[in-house]
C-alpha positions as CSV (number, residue, x, y, z in Angstrom):
1,M,21.4,-3.9,-0.1
2,Y,21.2,-4.9,-3.7
3,P,22.1,-2.7,-6.7
4,I,19.0,-0.9,-8.0
5,E,19.6,-2.0,-11.6
6,L,19.4,-5.6,-10.4
7,V,16.2,-5.2,-8.3
8,T,14.1,-2.8,-10.4
9,P,12.9,-5.5,-12.9
10,I,12.2,-7.9,-10.0
11,A,10.1,-5.2,-8.1
12,K,8.3,-4.3,-11.3
13,D,7.2,-7.9,-11.7
14,L,4.6,-7.1,-9.0
15,T,4.1,-3.4,-9.3
16,D,3.5,-3.6,-13.0
17,F,0.8,-6.2,-12.1
18,G,-1.0,-3.8,-9.8
19,F,0.7,-4.2,-6.5
20,E,1.5,-1.0,-4.7
21,G,5.2,-0.8,-3.8
22,L,5.7,0.4,-0.2
23,S,9.1,1.9,0.2
24,S,8.9,3.6,3.6
25,P,7.7,2.8,7.1
26,S,4.9,5.3,6.8
27,D,3.8,3.7,3.6
28,V,3.5,0.4,5.4
29,E,1.6,1.9,8.3
30,T,-0.9,3.6,6.0
31,A,-1.4,0.4,4.1
32,L,-1.7,-2.0,7.0
33,N,-2.8,-0.1,10.1
34,N,-6.5,-0.8,10.8
35,Q,-7.6,-0.8,7.2
36,E,-11.1,-2.0,6.4
37,G,-11.3,-4.9,4.0
38,T,-8.6,-7.2,2.9
39,T,-4.9,-6.5,2.0
40,L,-2.4,-8.9,0.6
41,L,1.2,-8.1,1.5
42,V,4.0,-9.8,-0.4
43,V,7.5,-9.5,1.0
44,N,9.4,-9.7,-2.3
45,S,12.9,-11.0,-2.6
46,V,15.7,-11.7,-5.1
47,C,15.9,-15.3,-4.1
48,G,15.0,-18.1,-6.6
49,C,11.9,-19.2,-4.8
50,A,10.4,-15.7,-5.1
51,A,11.0,-15.8,-8.8
52,A,10.0,-19.3,-9.5
53,N,7.2,-19.7,-7.0
54,A,6.0,-16.7,-4.9
55,R,5.6,-14.0,-7.5
56,P,4.0,-16.2,-10.2
57,A,1.7,-17.7,-7.6
58,V,0.4,-14.4,-6.2
59,K,-0.1,-13.0,-9.7
60,K,-2.1,-16.1,-10.7
61,A,-4.1,-16.2,-7.5
62,V,-5.3,-12.6,-7.8
63,S,-6.3,-13.1,-11.4
64,F,-9.3,-15.4,-10.7
65,G,-12.4,-15.3,-8.5
66,K,-12.3,-13.5,-5.2
67,K,-9.3,-11.4,-4.4
68,P,-8.1,-9.0,-1.7
69,D,-9.2,-5.3,-1.9
70,R,-5.6,-4.1,-1.9
71,L,-2.3,-5.6,-3.1
72,V,0.9,-4.3,-1.6
73,T,4.6,-5.3,-1.5
74,V,7.8,-4.5,0.2
75,F,11.2,-5.6,-1.0
76,A,13.5,-7.3,1.4
77,G,17.1,-6.3,0.9
78,V,16.1,-3.2,-0.9
79,D,13.6,-1.2,1.2
80,K,15.0,-2.2,4.6
81,D,13.1,0.3,6.7
82,A,9.8,-0.5,5.0
83,T,10.5,-4.3,5.3
84,D,11.3,-3.9,9.0
85,K,8.0,-2.1,9.6
86,A,6.1,-4.7,7.6
87,R,7.7,-7.5,9.7
88,E,6.3,-5.8,12.9
89,F,2.8,-6.4,11.4
90,L,3.8,-10.0,10.7
91,L,4.6,-10.9,14.3
92,P,4.6,-13.5,15.8
93,Y,6.0,-15.0,12.6
94,P,9.8,-14.7,12.2
95,P,11.3,-12.7,9.4
96,S,10.8,-14.6,6.1
97,S,11.4,-13.6,2.6
98,P,9.7,-14.2,0.4
99,C,6.4,-14.5,2.3
100,I,2.7,-13.7,1.6
101,A,0.3,-12.4,4.2
102,L,-3.4,-11.6,4.2
103,F,-4.8,-9.0,6.5
104,K,-8.5,-8.4,7.1
105,D,-9.7,-5.2,8.8
106,G,-6.0,-4.6,9.9
107,E,-5.6,-8.0,11.4
108,L,-3.1,-10.7,10.1
109,I,-5.4,-13.7,9.3
110,H,-3.2,-15.9,7.1
111,M,0.6,-16.3,6.5
112,V,2.5,-18.2,3.9
113,E,6.1,-18.3,5.0
114,R,9.2,-19.0,2.9
115,R,9.2,-22.6,4.2
116,H,5.7,-23.1,2.6
117,I,6.9,-21.5,-0.6
118,E,10.2,-23.4,-1.1
119,G,9.6,-26.9,-2.6
120,N,6.1,-26.1,-3.7
121,T,5.1,-25.1,-7.3
122,A,3.6,-21.8,-8.1
123,Q,0.4,-23.6,-9.0
124,V,0.1,-25.3,-5.5
125,I,0.7,-21.9,-3.8
126,S,-1.8,-20.2,-6.1
127,D,-4.4,-22.8,-5.4
128,H,-3.8,-22.4,-1.7
129,L,-4.1,-18.6,-1.9
130,Q,-7.3,-18.9,-4.0
131,S,-8.9,-21.0,-1.3
132,V,-7.8,-18.5,1.4
133,F,-9.3,-15.6,-0.7
134,E,-12.5,-17.6,-1.2
135,Q,-12.8,-17.9,2.6
136,Y,-11.8,-14.3,3.6
137,C,-12.3,-11.9,0.7
């Protein structure tokens, strides 16, 4: 677990942008369990690829055109129980942080794992997400 003074600004990068922070397993269940419409889940992280690529990419992607109905986030290494619950919804994908998942009507329909984030620019990831939103949102 990371010190709260270190992670608060990192978490606020998404929550100040309109993402709902999910900090408990029940928050995650409420947000992801059989919801109508689309929900974008970001598993946030303190790692460099989250700061340089994942967070800027999702913020840019939801700023243009079609976007998910709900934006939510859990913080790996901070909200352990909430992150563990979110990862149950992400199966069969292995734990990955950061990662970005799109749900439609409670079903996982698209996953961007850490391996897709590392080595790509925020622009490439954003463009990819925008095409996914265009198809599903």
